[in-house]
KEVEXBA-168146 format. One record per residue (C-alpha): x, y negated, z; residue in one letter. Coordinates in steps of 0.1 Angstrom, whole numbers, m for minus. Layout:
[[X Y Z] "A"] ...
***
This chain:
[[96 m169 200] "M"] [[108 m140 180] "I"] [[124 m144 146] "V"] [[119 m115 122] "L"] [[149 m111 99] "A"] [[128 m94 72] "S"] [[103 m102 46] "A"] [[86 m68 49] "S"] [[48 m72 50] "P"] [[46 m40 70] "R"] [[69 m52 97] "R"] [[49 m85 99] "K"] [[17 m66 102] "E"] [[31 m43 130] "L"] [[44 m72 150] "L"] [[11 m90 147] "T"] [[m7 m58 158] "Q"] [[16 m56 188] "G"] [[5 m91 198] "G"] [[38 m109 193] "Y"] [[43 m145 182] "E"] [[70 m147 156] "F"] [[83 m164 125] "Q"] [[99 m149 95] "V"] [[134 m158 82] "V"] [[144 m131 57] "P"] [[180 m120 57] "S"] [[202 m115 26] "S"] [[229 m89 30] "I"] [[241 m60 7] "P"] [[225 m28 17] "E"] [[254 m5 8] "E"] [[264 26 27] "R"] [[300 30 36] "R"] [[318 62 26] "E"] [[309 91 49] "N"] [[288 68 71] "E"] [[263 86 93] "D"] [[227 78 84] "P"] [[219 65 119] "T"] [[251 45 121] "A"] [[243 31 86] "Y"] [[208 20 94] "V"] [[217 4 128] "T"] [[246 m14 112] "R"] [[223 m29 86] "L"] [[198 m39 112] "A"] [[225 m57 132] "Q"] [[240 m74 100] "E"] [[205 m86 91] "K"] [[200 m100 126] "A"] [[234 m116 126] "Q"] [[229 m132 93] "F"] [[197 m149 104] "V"] [[210 m157 139] "F"] [[241 m175 124] "D"] [[218 m193 100] "Q"] [[196 m206 128] "L"] [[225 m215 149] "K"] [[240 m237 122] "R"] [[207 m256 118] "K"] [[200 m263 155] "S"] [[219 m272 187] "T"] [[191 m257 208] "E"] [[192 m221 221] "D"] [[187 m197 192] "T"] [[155 m176 197] "P"] [[154 m138 198] "L"] [[162 m124 163] "V"] [[148 m90 153] "L"] [[166 m71 125] "G"] [[154 m37 111] "A"] [[162 m14 83] "D"] [[145 19 73] "T"] [[158 48 53] "I"] [[145 82 43] "V"] [[169 112 47] "V"] [[165 145 29] "T"] [[189 175 33] "P"] [[206 162 1] "D"] [[207 124 2] "E"] [[197 91 18] "I"] [[168 74 0] "L"] [[163 36 1] "G"] [[139 17 m22] "K"] [[137 30 m58] "P"] [[154 10 m85] "R"] [[126 16 m110] "D"] [[98 41 m119] "A"] [[122 68 m130] "E"] [[141 66 m97] "D"] [[108 66 m78] "A"] [[98 98 m95] "A"] [[131 114 m87] "R"] [[127 105 m51] "M"] [[92 119 m48] "L"] [[102 151 m65] "R"] [[130 154 m39] "S"] [[105 150 m11] "L"] [[79 174 m26] "S"] [[72 205 m5] "G"] [[99 196 21] "R"] [[105 180 55] "T"] [[125 148 57] "H"] [[135 123 83] "E"] [[127 86 84] "V"] [[152 66 104] "I"] [[147 29 114] "T"] [[175 10 129] "G"] [[165 m20 151] "V"] [[186 m49 165] "C"] [[176 m76 190] "L"] [[200 m105 190] "M"] [[201 m136 211] "S"] [[228 m159 226] "E"] [[253 m136 243] "G"] [[232 m104 238] "S"] [[229 m78 211] "T"] [[211 m45 215] "E"] [[207 m18 188] "T"] [[187 14 187] "A"] [[172 38 162] "A"] [[140 59 159] "E"] [[138 91 140] "I"] [[106 107 127] "T"] [[102 140 108] "S"] [[77 140 80] "V"] [[63 170 61] "V"] [[52 164 25] "V"] [[31 190 7] "R"] [[40 202 m28] "K"] [[33 174 m54] "L"] [[25 179 m91] "S"] [[41 159 m118] "D"] [[6 144 m125] "T"] [[2 132 m89] "E"] [[37 117 m90] "I"] [[30 99 m123] "T"] [[m3 86 m112] "E"] [[11 74 m78] "Y"] [[39 55 m94] "I"] [[14 38 m117] "A"] [[m3 22 m87] "T"] [[29 3 m79] "G"] [[28 13 m43] "E"] [[61 32 m42] "P"] [[83 4 m56] "M"] [[92 m15 m25] "D"] [[92 14 0] "K"] [[121 35 13] "A"] [[117 70 m2] "G"] [[92 57 m27] "A"] [[60 62 m6] "Y"] [[38 46 20] "A"] [[24 68 47] "I"] [[m2 41 54] "Q"] [[m13 41 18] "G"] [[m23 65 m10] "Y"] [[5 89 0] "A"] [[m12 97 33] "A"] [[m31 125 15] "R"] [[2 143 10] "W"] [[14 143 46] "I"] [[m2 170 67] "P"] [[19 163 98] "R"] [[47 143 113] "I"] [[68 146 145] "E"] [[76 113 162] "G"] [[65 77 158] "C"] [[41 70 130] "Y"] [[48 33 130] "F"] [[85 41 124] "N"] [[75 57 91] "V"] [[55 25 82] "V"] [[87 5 88] "G"] [[90 m6 125] "L"] [[90 16 156] "P"] [[67 m7 176] "L"] [[70 11 210] "A"] [[108 11 207] "L"] [[109 m26 199] "V"] [[85 m34 227] "A"] [[106 m15 252] "S"] [[138 m33 240] "M"] [[120 m67 244] "I"] [[108 m58 279] "E"] [[143 m48 290] "R"] [[156 m81 278] "R"] [[129 m100 297] "K"] [[139 m81 329] "L"] [[175 m89 324] "R"] [[167 m126 321] "L"] [[145 m125 351] "E"] [[173 m110 372] "H"] [[200 m134 361] "R"] [[211 m161 386] "P"] [[188 m192 383] "A"] [[217 m215 371] "A"] [[225 m191 342] "A"] [[190 m183 332] "S"] [[173 m195 300] "A"] [[139 m189 286] "V"] [[143 m181 249] "L"] [[108 m170 240] "F"] 
***
């Protein structure tokens, strides 16, 4: 069994699409970037802290082996700044103006954590956004779609009409690089299969 350390509906949908059985236990950690912290280091650290928070929570509640915990965090990186989720409509408008007519990167950090094993990785996708008018931005914000999304947009939603091309993993932009996560899970399975029988344990 996999435990998803996130309440994100997009991540739940993607894990379901990938055919995984999982349960959701949201994490609760401050998403604050450290001074001069590299964007990839920042997002992988948050993914690991989220996984660790839930792993420790589950470990306190049960004496059984803790299942595999998946933590993830997504940010949008422009040449000027790192964008998380907007605070309000005004902040969303500011973010969308900063993305308008430019190419940005979406970075998702991923962490898989189990007893005695922690693996982190990151996926980077380049996204091109066409020039947006003030009217388009205002009308988009009025839909409510941008308010819980990194960078204030959803590529799988209304904003898809503004994105002529991407380079990299589409699902990363949605919120979880599914192929990367699948490869990490498969590597972990192989490691377990090749452990000595006395030390092996089936965790999911």
